[in-house]
LOVO-827072 format. One record per residue: x, y, z of N, C-alpha, C, O, CB in turn; residue in one letter; residue number from 1. Coordinates in Angstrom, 2 decimals, m for minus. Each point is the difference from the previous one (the first is absolute). Glycine has a CB too. Layout:
{n.xx: X&n.yy: Y&n.zz: Z&ca.xx: X&ca.yy: Y&ca.zz: Z&c.xx: X&c.yy: Y&c.zz: Z&o.xx: X&o.yy: Y&o.zz: Z&cb.xx: X&cb.yy: Y&cb.zz: Z&aa: a&i: NUM}
...
END
This chain:
{n.xx: 127.48&n.yy: 9.84&n.zz: 104.41&ca.xx: m0.19&ca.yy: m1.36&ca.zz: 0.47&c.xx: m0.62&c.yy: m0.86&c.zz: m1.11&o.xx: 0.29&o.yy: m1.19&o.zz: m0.11&cb.xx: m0.55&cb.yy: 2.03&cb.zz: 2.47&aa: m&i: 1}
{n.xx: m0.59&n.yy: m0.22&n.zz: m3.17&ca.xx: m0.60&ca.yy: m0.76&ca.zz: m1.10&c.xx: 1.06&c.yy: m0.41&c.zz: m1.01&o.xx: m0.05&o.yy: m1.10&o.zz: m0.56&cb.xx: m2.10&cb.yy: 2.34&cb.zz: 0.87&aa: k&i: 2}
{n.xx: 3.12&n.yy: m0.36&n.zz: m0.56&ca.xx: 1.07&ca.yy: m0.31&ca.zz: m0.96&c.xx: 0.86&c.yy: m1.15&c.zz: 0.51&o.xx: 0.43&o.yy: m0.84&o.zz: m0.79&cb.xx: m0.42&cb.yy: 3.24&cb.zz: 0.02&aa: a&i: 3}
{n.xx: 0.25&n.yy: m2.43&n.zz: 2.06&ca.xx: 0.80&ca.yy: m1.09&ca.zz: 0.58&c.xx: m0.75&c.yy: m1.32&c.zz: m0.11&o.xx: 0.58&o.yy: m1.03&o.zz: m0.32&cb.xx: 0.53&cb.yy: 2.64&cb.zz: 1.90&aa: v&i: 4}
{n.xx: m2.41&n.yy: m1.57&n.zz: m1.31&ca.xx: m0.82&ca.yy: m1.22&ca.zz: m0.10&c.xx: 0.02&c.yy: m0.55&c.zz: m1.44&o.xx: m0.05&o.yy: m1.21&o.zz: m0.20&cb.xx: m1.42&cb.yy: 2.05&cb.zz: 2.09&aa: r&i: 5}
{n.xx: 1.54&n.yy: 0.06&n.zz: m2.87&ca.xx: m0.02&ca.yy: m0.42&ca.zz: m1.40&c.xx: 1.33&c.yy: m0.63&c.zz: m0.43&o.xx: 0.02&o.yy: m0.82&o.zz: m0.92&cb.xx: m1.66&cb.yy: 2.64&cb.zz: 0.45&aa: a&i: 6}
{n.xx: 2.74&n.yy: m1.45&n.zz: 1.13&ca.xx: 1.31&ca.yy: m0.56&ca.zz: m0.36&c.xx: 0.24&c.yy: m1.33&c.zz: 0.71&o.xx: m0.69&o.yy: m0.35&o.zz: 0.96&cb.xx: 1.56&cb.yy: 2.67&cb.zz: m1.31&aa: d&i: 7}
{n.xx: 0.12&n.yy: m3.04&n.zz: m0.14&ca.xx: 0.37&ca.yy: m1.29&ca.zz: 0.59&c.xx: 1.23&c.yy: 0.18&c.zz: 0.88&o.xx: 1.09&o.yy: m0.47&o.zz: m0.32&cb.xx: m2.05&cb.yy: m0.78&cb.zz: m1.66&aa: d&i: 8}
{n.xx: 0.76&n.yy: 1.96&n.zz: 3.11&ca.xx: 1.09&ca.yy: 0.25&ca.zz: 0.95&c.xx: m0.46&c.yy: m0.41&c.zz: 1.39&o.xx: m0.57&o.yy: 0.82&o.zz: 0.72&cb.xx: 1.47&cb.yy: 1.10&cb.zz: m2.13&aa: l&i: 9}
{n.xx: m0.68&n.yy: m3.17&n.zz: 1.80&ca.xx: m0.53&ca.yy: m0.50&ca.zz: 1.27&c.xx: 0.48&c.yy: 0.78&c.zz: 1.22&o.xx: m0.75&o.yy: 0.16&o.zz: 0.96&cb.xx: 0.66&cb.yy: m2.38&cb.zz: m2.01&aa: p&i: 10}
{n.xx: 1.32&n.yy: 2.71&n.zz: 1.02&ca.xx: 0.48&ca.yy: 0.73&ca.zz: 1.17&c.xx: m0.75&c.yy: 1.32&c.zz: 0.17&o.xx: m0.26&o.yy: 0.42&o.zz: 1.12&cb.xx: 2.53&cb.yy: m1.47&cb.zz: m1.41&aa: s&i: 11}
{n.xx: m2.61&n.yy: 1.70&n.zz: m0.81&ca.xx: m0.79&ca.yy: 1.23&ca.zz: 0.09&c.xx: m1.45&c.yy: m0.28&c.zz: 0.36&o.xx: m0.66&o.yy: 0.83&o.zz: 0.62&cb.xx: 2.18&cb.yy: 0.23&cb.zz: m2.28&aa: l&i: 12}
{n.xx: m2.02&n.yy: m2.23&n.zz: 1.28&ca.xx: m1.35&ca.yy: m0.39&ca.zz: 0.42&c.xx: m0.07&c.yy: m0.10&c.zz: 1.52&o.xx: m0.99&o.yy: 0.39&o.zz: 0.60&cb.xx: 0.65&cb.yy: m1.63&cb.zz: m2.78&aa: h&i: 13}
{n.xx: 1.39&n.yy: 0.72&n.zz: 2.79&ca.xx: 0.06&ca.yy: m0.10&ca.zz: 1.46&c.xx: m0.03&c.yy: 1.39&c.zz: 0.62&o.xx: m0.70&o.yy: 0.22&o.zz: 1.00&cb.xx: 2.00&cb.yy: m2.36&cb.zz: m1.17&aa: t&i: 14}
{n.xx: m0.56&n.yy: 3.07&n.zz: m0.40&ca.xx: m0.01&ca.yy: 1.38&ca.zz: 0.50&c.xx: m1.39&c.yy: 0.61&c.zz: m0.10&o.xx: m0.47&o.yy: 0.62&o.zz: 0.96&cb.xx: 2.87&cb.yy: m0.37&cb.zz: m1.64&aa: l&i: 15}
{n.xx: m3.05&n.yy: m0.41&n.zz: m0.44&ca.xx: m1.34&ca.yy: 0.56&ca.zz: m0.19&c.xx: m0.99&c.yy: m0.64&c.zz: 0.97&o.xx: m0.88&o.yy: 0.68&o.zz: 0.53&cb.xx: 1.40&cb.yy: m0.24&cb.zz: m2.95&aa: v&i: 16}
{n.xx: m0.39&n.yy: m1.74&n.zz: 2.65&ca.xx: m0.88&ca.yy: m0.67&ca.zz: 0.98&c.xx: 0.16&c.yy: 0.63&c.zz: 1.38&o.xx: m0.99&o.yy: 0.25&o.zz: 0.69&cb.xx: 1.14&cb.yy: m2.40&cb.zz: m1.99&aa: n&i: 17}
{n.xx: 1.09&n.yy: 2.41&n.zz: 1.70&ca.xx: 0.25&ca.yy: 0.62&ca.zz: 1.29&c.xx: m0.56&c.yy: 1.41&c.zz: 0.07&o.xx: m0.56&o.yy: 0.40&o.zz: 1.02&cb.xx: 2.60&cb.yy: m1.78&cb.zz: m0.80&aa: g&i: 18}
{n.xx: m1.89&n.yy: 2.14&n.zz: m1.29&ca.xx: m0.54&ca.yy: 1.37&ca.zz: m0.04&c.xx: m1.52&c.yy: m0.02&c.zz: 0.09&o.xx: m0.60&o.yy: 0.82&o.zz: 0.70&cb.xx: 2.57&cb.yy: m0.08&cb.zz: m2.07&aa: l&i: 19}
{n.xx: m2.59&n.yy: m1.67&n.zz: 0.66&ca.xx: m1.46&ca.yy: m0.08&ca.zz: 0.02&c.xx: m0.54&c.yy: m0.45&c.zz: 1.35&o.xx: m1.09&o.yy: 0.41&o.zz: 0.40&cb.xx: 1.15&cb.yy: m0.90&cb.zz: m2.83&aa: e&i: 20}
{n.xx: 0.69&n.yy: m0.36&n.zz: 3.13&ca.xx: m0.45&ca.yy: m0.47&ca.zz: 1.31&c.xx: m0.16&c.yy: 1.15&c.zz: 0.98&o.xx: m0.90&o.yy: m0.02&o.zz: 0.84&cb.xx: 2.04&cb.yy: m2.16&cb.zz: m1.25&aa: r&i: 21}
{n.xx: m0.26&n.yy: 3.18&n.zz: 0.31&ca.xx: m0.07&ca.yy: 1.12&ca.zz: 0.93&c.xx: m0.01&c.yy: 1.32&c.zz: m0.78&o.xx: 0.80&o.yy: 0.90&o.zz: 0.28&cb.xx: 0.39&cb.yy: m2.25&cb.zz: 1.49&aa: d&i: 22}
{n.xx: m2.09&n.yy: 1.44&n.zz: m2.73&ca.xx: m0.07&ca.yy: 1.17&ca.zz: m0.87&c.xx: m0.29&c.yy: 1.28&c.zz: 0.77&o.xx: 0.50&o.yy: 1.06&o.zz: m0.36&cb.xx: m1.26&cb.yy: m2.56&cb.zz: m1.47&aa: l&i: 23}
{n.xx: m0.04&n.yy: 1.41&n.zz: 2.89&ca.xx: m0.32&ca.yy: 1.19&ca.zz: 0.80&c.xx: 1.27&c.yy: 0.58&c.zz: 0.64&o.xx: 0.18&o.yy: 1.21&o.zz: 0.02&cb.xx: m2.50&cb.yy: m2.13&cb.zz: 0.43&aa: a&i: 24}
{n.xx: 3.19&n.yy: 0.06&n.zz: 0.08&ca.xx: 1.23&ca.yy: 0.47&ca.zz: 0.63&c.xx: 0.96&c.yy: 0.58&c.zz: m1.04&o.xx: 0.66&o.yy: 1.01&o.zz: 0.26&cb.xx: m0.93&cb.yy: m2.74&cb.zz: 1.54&aa: a&i: 25}
{n.xx: 0.34&n.yy: 1.12&n.zz: m2.97&ca.xx: 0.87&ca.yy: 0.50&ca.zz: m1.06&c.xx: m0.47&c.yy: 1.38&c.zz: m0.45&o.xx: 0.80&o.yy: 0.92&o.zz: m0.15&cb.xx: m0.31&cb.yy: m3.27&cb.zz: m0.61&aa: v&i: 26}
{n.xx: m1.80&n.yy: 2.50&n.zz: 0.57&ca.xx: m0.56&ca.yy: 1.28&ca.zz: m0.41&c.xx: 0.25&c.yy: 1.06&c.zz: 1.06&o.xx: 0.37&o.yy: 1.13&o.zz: m0.33&cb.xx: m2.12&cb.yy: m2.32&cb.zz: m1.01&aa: t&i: 27}
{n.xx: 1.54&n.yy: 0.85&n.zz: 2.60&ca.xx: 0.23&ca.yy: 0.96&ca.zz: 1.08&c.xx: 1.47&c.yy: 0.41&c.zz: 0.06&o.xx: 0.30&o.yy: 1.17&o.zz: 0.22&cb.xx: m2.21&cb.yy: m2.17&cb.zz: 1.07&aa: a&i: 28}
{n.xx: 2.80&n.yy: 0.06&n.zz: m1.46&ca.xx: 1.43&ca.yy: 0.31&ca.zz: 0.04&c.xx: 0.45&c.yy: 0.93&c.zz: m1.10&o.xx: 0.94&o.yy: 0.76&o.zz: 0.17&cb.xx: m0.60&cb.yy: m2.95&cb.zz: 0.87&aa: g&i: 29}
{n.xx: m1.01&n.yy: 2.12&n.zz: m2.17&ca.xx: 0.36&ca.yy: 0.85&ca.zz: m1.13&c.xx: m0.72&c.yy: 1.35&c.zz: m0.01&o.xx: 0.44&o.yy: 0.92&o.zz: m0.68&cb.xx: 0.00&cb.yy: m2.99&cb.zz: m0.59&aa: l&i: 30}
{n.xx: m1.53&n.yy: 2.19&n.zz: 2.01&ca.xx: m0.79&ca.yy: 1.23&ca.zz: m0.07&c.xx: 0.00&c.yy: 0.84&c.zz: 1.26&o.xx: m0.18&o.yy: 1.21&o.zz: m0.08&cb.xx: m1.21&cb.yy: m2.39&cb.zz: m1.53&aa: t&i: 31}
{n.xx: 1.58&n.yy: 0.58&n.zz: 2.77&ca.xx: m0.05&ca.yy: 0.77&ca.zz: 1.24&c.xx: 1.30&c.yy: 0.78&c.zz: 0.22&o.xx: 1.06&o.yy: m0.42&o.zz: m0.46&cb.xx: m2.62&cb.yy: m1.30&cb.zz: 1.43&aa: l&i: 32}
{n.xx: 1.48&n.yy: 2.85&n.zz: m0.27&ca.xx: 1.18&ca.yy: 0.87&ca.zz: 0.15&c.xx: 1.01&c.yy: m0.46&c.zz: 1.04&o.xx: 1.08&o.yy: 0.58&o.zz: 0.07&cb.xx: m2.54&cb.yy: 1.25&cb.zz: m0.76&aa: p&i: 33}
{n.xx: 1.16&n.yy: m2.83&n.zz: 1.50&ca.xx: 0.91&ca.yy: m0.41&ca.zz: 1.06&c.xx: 1.16&c.yy: m0.82&c.zz: m0.55&o.xx: m0.13&o.yy: m0.68&o.zz: m1.02&cb.xx: m1.77&cb.yy: 0.70&cb.zz: 2.62&aa: w&i: 34}
{n.xx: 3.03&n.yy: 0.06&n.zz: m0.91&ca.xx: 1.19&ca.yy: m0.72&ca.zz: m0.44&c.xx: 0.68&c.yy: m0.64&c.zz: 1.20&o.xx: m0.01&o.yy: 0.56&o.zz: 1.10&cb.xx: 0.30&cb.yy: 1.02&cb.zz: m3.05&aa: s&i: 35}
{n.xx: 0.29&n.yy: m2.74&n.zz: 1.74&ca.xx: 0.76&ca.yy: m0.66&ca.zz: 1.06&c.xx: 1.50&c.yy: 0.08&c.zz: m0.31&o.xx: 0.78&o.yy: m0.84&o.zz: 0.46&cb.xx: m2.72&cb.yy: m0.73&cb.zz: 0.01&aa: s&i: 36}
{n.xx: 2.33&n.yy: 2.56&n.zz: m1.24&ca.xx: 1.38&ca.yy: 0.14&ca.zz: m0.44&c.xx: 1.00&c.yy: 0.13&c.zz: 1.13&o.xx: 1.08&o.yy: m0.58&o.zz: m0.06&cb.xx: m1.95&cb.yy: 1.63&cb.zz: m1.95&aa: g&i: 37}
{n.xx: 0.53&n.yy: m0.29&n.zz: 3.05&ca.xx: 0.92&ca.yy: 0.19&ca.zz: 1.12&c.xx: 0.24&c.yy: m1.32&c.zz: 0.72&o.xx: 1.13&o.yy: m0.34&o.zz: 0.33&cb.xx: m1.92&cb.yy: 2.71&cb.zz: m0.06&aa: i&i: 38}
{n.xx: m0.28&n.yy: m3.11&n.zz: m0.03&ca.xx: 0.12&ca.yy: m1.30&ca.zz: 0.67&c.xx: 0.83&c.yy: m0.95&c.zz: m0.85&o.xx: 0.86&o.yy: m0.70&o.zz: 0.52&cb.xx: m3.09&cb.yy: 1.04&cb.zz: 0.61&aa: v&i: 39}
{n.xx: 1.97&n.yy: m0.37&n.zz: m2.43&ca.xx: 0.76&ca.yy: m0.87&ca.zz: m0.89&c.xx: 1.48&c.yy: 0.37&c.zz: 0.01&o.xx: 0.85&o.yy: m0.89&o.zz: m0.07&cb.xx: m2.88&cb.yy: 0.61&cb.zz: m1.37&aa: e&i: 40}
{n.xx: 2.34&n.yy: 1.56&n.zz: 1.54&ca.xx: 1.39&ca.yy: 0.43&ca.zz: 0.08&c.xx: 0.69&c.yy: m0.51&c.zz: 1.24&o.xx: 1.15&o.yy: m0.43&o.zz: m0.06&cb.xx: m1.76&cb.yy: 2.45&cb.zz: m1.23&aa: g&i: 41}
{n.xx: m0.08&n.yy: m1.97&n.zz: 2.44&ca.xx: 0.57&ca.yy: m0.51&ca.zz: 1.24&c.xx: 0.22&c.yy: m1.51&c.zz: m0.08&o.xx: 1.03&o.yy: m0.51&o.zz: 0.45&cb.xx: m2.15&cb.yy: 2.36&cb.zz: 0.83&aa: h&i: 42}
{n.xx: 0.16&n.yy: m2.56&n.zz: m1.84&ca.xx: 0.14&ca.yy: m1.45&ca.zz: m0.14&c.xx: 1.18&c.yy: m0.33&c.zz: m0.91&o.xx: 0.77&o.yy: m0.92&o.zz: 0.29&cb.xx: m3.25&cb.yy: 0.63&cb.zz: 0.07&aa: i&i: 43}
{n.xx: 2.63&n.yy: 1.02&n.zz: m1.45&ca.xx: 1.11&ca.yy: m0.21&ca.zz: m0.93&c.xx: 1.34&c.yy: 0.25&c.zz: 0.70&o.xx: 0.95&o.yy: m0.75&o.zz: m0.21&cb.xx: m2.43&cb.yy: 1.42&cb.zz: m1.71&aa: n&i: 44}
{n.xx: 1.55&n.yy: 0.37&n.zz: 2.74&ca.xx: 1.24&ca.yy: 0.32&ca.zz: 0.73&c.xx: 0.35&c.yy: m1.11&c.zz: 0.98&o.xx: 1.16&o.yy: m0.40&o.zz: 0.09&cb.xx: m1.65&cb.yy: 2.85&cb.zz: m0.33&aa: r&i: 45}
{n.xx: m0.50&n.yy: m2.95&n.zz: 0.97&ca.xx: 0.25&ca.yy: m1.06&ca.zz: 0.98&c.xx: 0.43&c.yy: m1.28&c.zz: m0.70&o.xx: 0.90&o.yy: m0.69&o.zz: 0.49&cb.xx: m2.59&cb.yy: 1.70&cb.zz: 1.05&aa: i&i: 46}
{n.xx: 1.07&n.yy: m1.35&n.zz: m2.68&ca.xx: 0.39&ca.yy: m1.19&ca.zz: m0.74&c.xx: 1.43&c.yy: 0.12&c.zz: m0.53&o.xx: 0.73&o.yy: m0.98&o.zz: m0.02&cb.xx: m3.12&cb.yy: 0.61&cb.zz: m0.60&aa: k&i: 47}
{n.xx: 2.78&n.yy: 1.58&n.zz: 0.20&ca.xx: 1.36&ca.yy: 0.21&ca.zz: m0.49&c.xx: 1.02&c.yy: m0.24&c.zz: 1.12&o.xx: 1.01&o.yy: m0.66&o.zz: m0.20&cb.xx: m1.87&cb.yy: 2.32&cb.zz: m1.49&aa: m&i: 48}
{n.xx: 0.57&n.yy: m1.11&n.zz: 2.87&ca.xx: 0.89&ca.yy: m0.22&ca.zz: 1.14&c.xx: 0.08&c.yy: m1.49&c.zz: 0.34&o.xx: 1.08&o.yy: m0.52&o.zz: 0.27&cb.xx: m1.64&cb.yy: 2.81&cb.zz: 0.63&aa: i&i: 49}
{n.xx: m0.58&n.yy: m2.96&n.zz: m0.93&ca.xx: m0.04&ca.yy: m1.44&ca.zz: 0.31&c.xx: 0.83&c.yy: m0.79&c.zz: m1.02&o.xx: 0.74&o.yy: m0.91&o.zz: 0.38&cb.xx: m3.02&cb.yy: 1.19&cb.zz: 0.64&aa: k&i: 50}
{n.xx: 2.17&n.yy: 0.07&n.zz: m2.31&ca.xx: 0.80&ca.yy: m0.70&ca.zz: m1.02&c.xx: 1.50&c.yy: 0.25&c.zz: 0.21&o.xx: 0.80&o.yy: m0.91&o.zz: m0.20&cb.xx: m2.72&cb.yy: 1.12&cb.zz: m1.42&aa: r&i: 51}
{n.xx: 2.29&n.yy: 1.00&n.zz: 2.00&ca.xx: 1.41&ca.yy: 0.31&ca.zz: 0.23&c.xx: 0.56&c.yy: m0.83&c.zz: 1.15&o.xx: 1.18&o.yy: m0.36&o.zz: m0.01&cb.xx: m1.56&cb.yy: 2.68&cb.zz: m0.84&aa: q&i: 52}
{n.xx: m0.44&n.yy: m2.62&n.zz: 1.84&ca.xx: 0.46&ca.yy: m0.69&ca.zz: 1.20&c.xx: m0.25&c.yy: m1.50&c.zz: m0.05&o.xx: 0.28&o.yy: m0.69&o.zz: 0.98&cb.xx: m0.70&cb.yy: 2.77&cb.zz: 0.28&aa: m&i: 53}
{n.xx: m0.09&n.yy: m2.62&n.zz: m2.36&ca.xx: m0.38&ca.yy: m1.40&ca.zz: m0.06&c.xx: 1.16&c.yy: m0.91&c.zz: 0.42&o.xx: 1.09&o.yy: 0.07&o.zz: m0.55&cb.xx: m2.71&cb.yy: 0.47&cb.zz: m1.28&aa: y&i: 54}
{n.xx: 1.35&n.yy: m1.38&n.zz: 2.82&ca.xx: 0.98&ca.yy: m0.98&ca.zz: 0.47&c.xx: 1.11&c.yy: 0.57&c.zz: 0.86&o.xx: 0.91&o.yy: m0.73&o.zz: 0.37&cb.xx: m1.42&cb.yy: m0.51&cb.zz: m2.39&aa: g&i: 55}
{n.xx: 0.46&n.yy: 2.52&n.zz: 2.35&ca.xx: 1.10&ca.yy: 0.63&ca.zz: 0.73&c.xx: m0.30&c.yy: 0.27&c.zz: 1.47&o.xx: 0.91&o.yy: 0.03&o.zz: 0.82&cb.xx: m0.24&cb.yy: 0.97&cb.zz: m2.96&aa: r&i: 56}
{n.xx: m1.93&n.yy: m0.79&n.zz: 2.45&ca.xx: m0.30&ca.yy: 0.42&ca.zz: 1.37&c.xx: m1.39&c.yy: m0.47&c.zz: 0.41&o.xx: m0.72&o.yy: m0.62&o.zz: m0.78&cb.xx: 2.22&cb.yy: 2.61&cb.zz: 0.50&aa: a&i: 57}
{n.xx: m1.84&n.yy: m1.68&n.zz: 1.50&ca.xx: m1.27&ca.yy: m0.43&ca.zz: 0.56&c.xx: m1.09&c.yy: 1.05&c.zz: m0.23&o.xx: 0.26&o.yy: 1.08&o.zz: m0.53&cb.xx: 0.97&cb.yy: m2.43&cb.zz: 2.25&aa: s&i: 58}
{n.xx: m2.44&n.yy: 1.01&n.zz: m1.31&ca.xx: m1.11&ca.yy: 0.92&ca.zz: m0.11&c.xx: 0.24&c.yy: 1.24&c.zz: 0.84&o.xx: m0.41&o.yy: 1.09&o.zz: m0.39&cb.xx: m1.14&cb.yy: m3.02&cb.zz: m0.03&aa: f&i: 59}
{n.xx: 2.21&n.yy: 1.79&n.zz: 1.56&ca.xx: 0.27&ca.yy: 1.16&ca.zz: 0.87&c.xx: 0.79&c.yy: 1.08&c.zz: m0.70&o.xx: m0.32&o.yy: 1.19&o.zz: 0.12&cb.xx: 0.27&cb.yy: m2.72&cb.zz: 1.82&aa: g&i: 60}
{n.xx: 1.09&n.yy: 1.14&n.zz: m2.68&ca.xx: 0.80&ca.yy: 0.99&ca.zz: m0.73&c.xx: m0.80&c.yy: 0.61&c.zz: m1.15&o.xx: 0.11&o.yy: 1.20&o.zz: m0.25&cb.xx: 1.96&cb.yy: m2.46&cb.zz: 0.86&aa: l&i: 61}
{n.xx: m2.86&n.yy: 0.46&n.zz: m1.30&ca.xx: m0.85&ca.yy: 0.54&ca.zz: m1.06&c.xx: m0.96&c.yy: 1.04&c.zz: 0.58&o.xx: m0.20&o.yy: 1.06&o.zz: m0.60&cb.xx: 0.36&cb.yy: m3.24&cb.zz: m0.67&aa: l&i: 62}
{n.xx: m0.73&n.yy: 1.89&n.zz: 2.41&ca.xx: m0.94&ca.yy: 0.93&ca.zz: 0.65&c.xx: 0.70&c.yy: 1.31&c.zz: 0.34&o.xx: m0.55&o.yy: 1.08&o.zz: m0.22&cb.xx: m0.75&cb.yy: m3.02&cb.zz: 1.16&aa: r&i: 63}
{n.xx: 2.51&n.yy: 1.85&n.zz: m0.41&ca.xx: 0.76&ca.yy: 1.21&ca.zz: 0.33&c.xx: 0.30&c.yy: 0.84&c.zz: m1.24&o.xx: m0.12&o.yy: 1.22&o.zz: 0.03&cb.xx: 1.13&cb.yy: m2.43&cb.zz: 1.92&aa: k&i: 64}
{n.xx: m0.62&n.yy: 0.54&n.zz: m3.04&ca.xx: 0.31&ca.yy: 0.74&ca.zz: m1.24&c.xx: m1.22&c.yy: 0.70&c.zz: m0.54&o.xx: 0.09&o.yy: 1.14&o.zz: m0.45&cb.xx: 1.69&cb.yy: m2.79&cb.zz: m0.07&aa: r&i: 65}
{n.xx: m2.93&n.yy: 0.97&n.zz: 0.56&ca.xx: m1.23&ca.yy: 0.60&ca.zz: m0.52&c.xx: m0.40&c.yy: 1.20&c.zz: 0.85&o.xx: m0.38&o.yy: 1.04&o.zz: m0.53&cb.xx: m0.35&cb.yy: m3.28&cb.zz: m0.36&aa: v&i: 66}
{n.xx: 0.80&n.yy: 2.09&n.zz: 2.21&ca.xx: m0.41&ca.yy: 1.08&ca.zz: 0.88&c.xx: 0.96&c.yy: 1.19&c.zz: m0.04&o.xx: m0.43&o.yy: 1.14&o.zz: 0.11&cb.xx: m0.65&cb.yy: m2.85&cb.zz: 1.34&aa: l&i: 67}
{n.xx: 2.38&n.yy: 1.44&n.zz: m1.60&ca.xx: 0.96&ca.yy: 1.09&ca.zz: m0.04&c.xx: 0.00&c.yy: 0.71&c.zz: m1.34&o.xx: 0.37&o.yy: 1.17&o.zz: m0.09&cb.xx: 1.01&cb.yy: m2.41&cb.zz: 1.74&aa: l&i: 68}
{n.xx: m1.79&n.yy: 0.54&n.zz: m2.70&ca.xx: m0.01&ca.yy: 0.61&ca.zz: m1.32&c.xx: m1.16&c.yy: 0.98&c.zz: m0.17&o.xx: 0.04&o.yy: 0.86&o.zz: m0.88&cb.xx: 1.04&cb.yy: m2.91&cb.zz: m0.02&aa: a&i: 69}
{n.xx: m2.10&n.yy: 1.93&n.zz: 1.73&ca.xx: m1.18&ca.yy: 0.89&ca.zz: m0.14&c.xx: 0.29&c.yy: 1.39&c.zz: 0.47&o.xx: m0.87&o.yy: 0.86&o.zz: m0.05&cb.xx: m0.60&cb.yy: m2.81&cb.zz: 0.35&aa: s&i: 70}
END
């Protein structure tokens, strides 16, 4: 973070500001053994199905596809 502050890269300064605002959460996410990978996988799968069906059907059909795919 010190190296980014020394450079003239405003977009990276914004990133470092965000990391510093919640440094405890960033540290915990990198050091604790828990993972949300399974949940992220399900969310990714549902978003993929939603993108495939964009503009083609209603929420009811999307719900059926998600439930039947599980």
